[in-house]
C-alpha positions as CSV (number, residue, x, y, z in Angstrom):
1,T,-0.1,0.1,0.2
2,N,2.7,2.3,0.1
3,E,3.6,1.9,-3.3
4,A,-0.3,2.7,-3.9
5,E,0.5,5.5,-1.9
6,R,3.7,7.0,-3.2
7,R,1.9,6.4,-6.7
8,I,-1.0,8.3,-5.1
9,A,0.9,10.9,-3.9
10,H,3.2,11.0,-7.4
11,F,0.1,11.3,-9.6
12,E,-1.0,13.9,-7.1
13,E,1.9,15.5,-7.9
14,V,1.4,15.0,-11.4
15,K,-1.8,16.6,-11.0
16,A,-1.2,19.4,-9.0
17,A,1.7,20.0,-12.2
18,N,-0.9,19.5,-14.9
19,E,-3.2,22.0,-12.9
20,I,-0.9,24.8,-13.2
21,E,-0.1,24.7,-16.0
22,A,-3.6,23.9,-17.2
23,D,-4.2,27.3,-15.9
24,K,-1.1,28.5,-17.2
25,F,-2.4,27.8,-20.7
26,E,-6.3,29.0,-20.1
27,E,-5.2,32.3,-18.3
28,Q,-2.6,32.5,-21.8
29,L,-5.8,31.9,-24.3
30,R,-8.3,34.0,-22.4
31,V,-5.5,36.3,-23.4
32,I,-5.4,36.0,-26.6
33,Q,-8.9,35.6,-26.8
34,K,-9.1,39.4,-25.3
35,K,-6.2,39.7,-28.5
36,I,-8.9,38.6,-31.3
37,Q,-11.7,40.9,-29.1
38,N,-9.7,43.6,-29.5
39,M,-8.7,43.2,-32.7
40,E,-11.6,42.7,-34.3
41,S,-13.0,45.8,-32.6
42,S,-10.1,47.3,-33.9
43,Y,-11.5,46.0,-37.6
44,D,-14.8,47.1,-37.2
45,V,-14.0,50.8,-36.3
46,C,-11.6,50.2,-39.8
47,I,-13.8,49.3,-41.6
48,E,-16.9,51.2,-40.5
49,D,-14.1,54.3,-40.4
50,L,-13.7,53.1,-44.5
51,F,-17.8,53.1,-44.9
52,N,-17.2,56.3,-43.3
53,Q,-15.2,58.0,-45.4
54,T,-16.3,55.9,-48.9
55,V,-19.5,57.4,-48.5
56,K,-17.3,61.3,-47.8
57,L,-15.9,60.8,-51.3
58,E,-18.8,60.1,-52.8
59,G,-20.1,63.1,-51.8
60,M,-17.5,64.9,-52.3
61,E,-17.1,63.1,-55.9
62,K,-21.1,64.4,-56.8
63,K,-19.9,68.2,-55.7
64,A,-17.3,67.9,-58.2
65,S,-19.4,66.2,-60.9
66,N,-22.0,69.5,-60.3
67,A,-19.5,71.5,-60.4
68,E,-17.8,70.4,-63.5
69,Q,-21.2,70.7,-65.2
70,E,-22.3,74.1,-63.8
71,V,-18.5,75.1,-64.9
72,S,-19.4,73.5,-68.5
73,A,-23.0,75.6,-68.7
74,L,-21.0,78.5,-67.4
75,R,-18.4,78.1,-69.9
76,G,-21.3,77.9,-72.8
77,R,-23.1,80.4,-71.3
78,L,-20.2,82.7,-71.6
79,I,-19.0,81.9,-75.4
80,L,-23.2,82.7,-76.6
81,L,-22.5,86.3,-74.4
82,Q,-19.6,87.0,-76.4
83,E,-20.8,86.3,-80.2
84,N,-23.9,87.8,-79.0
85,N,-21.9,91.1,-77.8
86,E,-20.3,90.6,-80.9
87,K,-22.8,91.2,-82.9
88,Q,-24.1,93.6,-80.9
89,E,-21.5,95.2,-81.1
90,E,-21.2,95.0,-85.1
91,R,-25.1,96.6,-85.0
92,L,-24.0,99.4,-82.7
93,C,-21.1,100.1,-85.6
94,K,-23.5,99.8,-88.1
95,A,-25.8,102.5,-86.2
96,T,-23.4,104.6,-85.3
97,L,-21.8,105.0,-89.1
98,E,-25.6,105.4,-90.7
99,L,-26.3,108.2,-87.8
100,A,-22.6,110.1,-88.4
101,G,-24.6,109.8,-91.8
102,A,-27.9,111.0,-91.0
103,C,-25.7,113.9,-89.2
104,Q,-23.7,114.3,-92.1
105,R,-27.0,115.2,-94.5
106,A,-28.8,117.2,-91.4
107,D,-25.6,119.0,-91.5
108,Q,-26.1,119.8,-95.4
109,S,-29.3,120.2,-94.8
110,V,-29.3,123.1,-92.2
111,R,-26.3,124.5,-94.3
112,K,-28.8,124.7,-97.5
113,R,-32.2,126.0,-95.9
114,I,-29.7,128.9,-94.4
115,E,-28.9,129.9,-98.2
116,L,-32.1,129.2,-99.1
117,E,-33.3,131.4,-96.2
118,N,-30.5,133.8,-96.7
119,G,-31.3,133.5,-100.4
120,V,-35.3,134.4,-99.5
121,S,-33.9,137.0,-97.7
122,S,-32.3,138.8,-100.3
123,N,-34.8,138.3,-103.1
124,E,-37.7,140.0,-100.0
125,E,-35.2,142.7,-99.7
126,T,-34.6,143.1,-103.2
127,I,-38.4,142.7,-104.0
128,D,-38.8,145.4,-101.2
129,N,-36.1,147.7,-103.1
130,L,-38.1,146.9,-106.5
131,D,-42.1,147.9,-104.3
132,K,-40.5,150.5,-103.3
133,Q,-38.8,151.8,-106.8
134,L,-41.6,150.7,-108.8
135,S,-43.5,152.9,-106.1
136,E,-41.5,155.9,-106.8
137,D,-41.5,155.5,-110.1
138,K,-45.3,155.0,-110.0
139,N,-45.5,158.7,-108.1
140,N,-43.2,160.7,-110.3
141,T,-45.0,159.2,-113.4
142,I,-47.9,160.6,-111.6
143,R,-45.9,163.8,-110.7
144,F,-45.1,163.7,-114.3
145,R,-48.1,163.7,-115.8
146,K,-50.3,166.2,-114.0
């Protein structure tokens, strides 16, 4: 029985050593599981951040696309406005030339009118003088006949 007790004691020691080693392995397992949980949590946070950044990027790309479309539309409008401006400038030049010609014709008409008025005035003076002369001649003729 001594042998059996010694064997039991030996197995008890082995059992105790195995339990201590098992506790160490269980502790290591718990530490590894915590690390895995932390890594999974970090992974989830990274995935969520990546999703949020992707959503922001898509929003910014959409804004950039809208801005590019607006710039393109404004460029087209600018080209149309420039073409319209050129046409209006051509019309203005043409109208200015026509107006200058009309001004010259009006100046010529005014000069001609002044010349005619001066001629009429001169003719009226001549007529008045002739009327006076006729009147004097009539008076002289009447005097001479008497």
